[in-house]
N, C-alpha and C positions, 0 to 999 in steps of 0.2 A: 548483606543478601538480599535481593529485590523481594518484596512482598505482593501478594494479590489484591491489595486494597479493596477491600471487603468481599474479596472471592468474585468481584464481576469482569476481571479482565483475565481472558483466556485465551489461547491460540487461535480458537473459533472465532471469538470476538473480536480480537486483532486482524483476523483476514478480513472478516466482514468490514470492519472499520476502514483498512486498506482500501477494500474494492470501493466503499460509500466515499473516502475521500478523494479517490483517483476519479471518480464518477465528478464530483462536484468540480474538482480542479479541469477536468476536460470540458465541463460545462463552463466554466471559466474562460478558458482559451478558445474554445467554438466561438462565444461570444464577442470575444476580441478580435476574432478573424471574420466576424459576420457570417457565421455559420449557424444552423439551427438543426439540431439532431434530434429525431424522434426518444424520449427518455429510455424507453423499451430497446431500441438498437442501440443506443450509447451504452446502457449498462451491460448489453450481450458484447460490446465490443472491449470494454473497461473489462470483464471477466475473461475473456480471451488474452486480452495483452498480459495482464497480472498472472493467469495460469500459466503463459508461455514462459513468464519470468521465473516462475516457481520450477519448471522443468527445468529450463536451462542452468538454474541452480542447483539441481538436484534436491528440491526442498519439498516434503510431503506437504501440499496444501491444504489436507485434511488432519494434519497432526504435525504442523511445524515447530520446530524448537525456535526460542528467542533469537538464537544467531542466525538462522535460517531465514528468518520473517526479515532480518536487518538486511542480508544478502540479498534477497529478492526484492525489497524495496529499493536498495541500492542500485539492482541492475534496471527496474522500472525508471528511478530519475534518470540515470547514464541515457536509457533507449529514449526517453521522452526529450531530454536536451538535444540527442542526436536528430529526432526527427522535427522537433520545432525551434530548436535554437534559441538564441540570447532573448528572444520575445517572452518565452514561458519563464525565464529565471526567477520573476517575483513570484509567479502563482507555485511553481515547484517548491521554493525555498520555504513559502508558508505552510503548504501543504505537509512538505517532509519534517517540518519542524515539529507539526501535530502529530503525526504517526509515530515519529520518533519517541514523543513522550507517551503515547499509548504503550509502544513495544515496551519502554523501560519499566512499565508496570508489572510487566510479565517476569515470573521468577526465573533466575539463571536457570540455563539449561540443567546443572546439576542439581536442581533444587527442587525438580519435577516430583510429584508424590504418586508416580504410576503404579 
């Protein structure tokens, strides 16, 4: 069974890291497109985008399950590919792998100590 690795990875931490990872990926994509978006505006856009994916997957962003996080993250990947096409593939692949590692550190949904 998955463990919490020193208690540091929680669903809240995973969501925050997902948002941070998505923000970094968007910065890289915008740079590749020659666009510059103020950090505060970019973070707001990313939060809306990620929040929308959670809603569409019926996942509570405040208390997501491991499977819910995987589902919402997958929808974020699909939506990004649809918006940006193949040029974003290397960036998506890199950040998706990073987030998958974080999510895998969460306990399996049946292992929660609620």
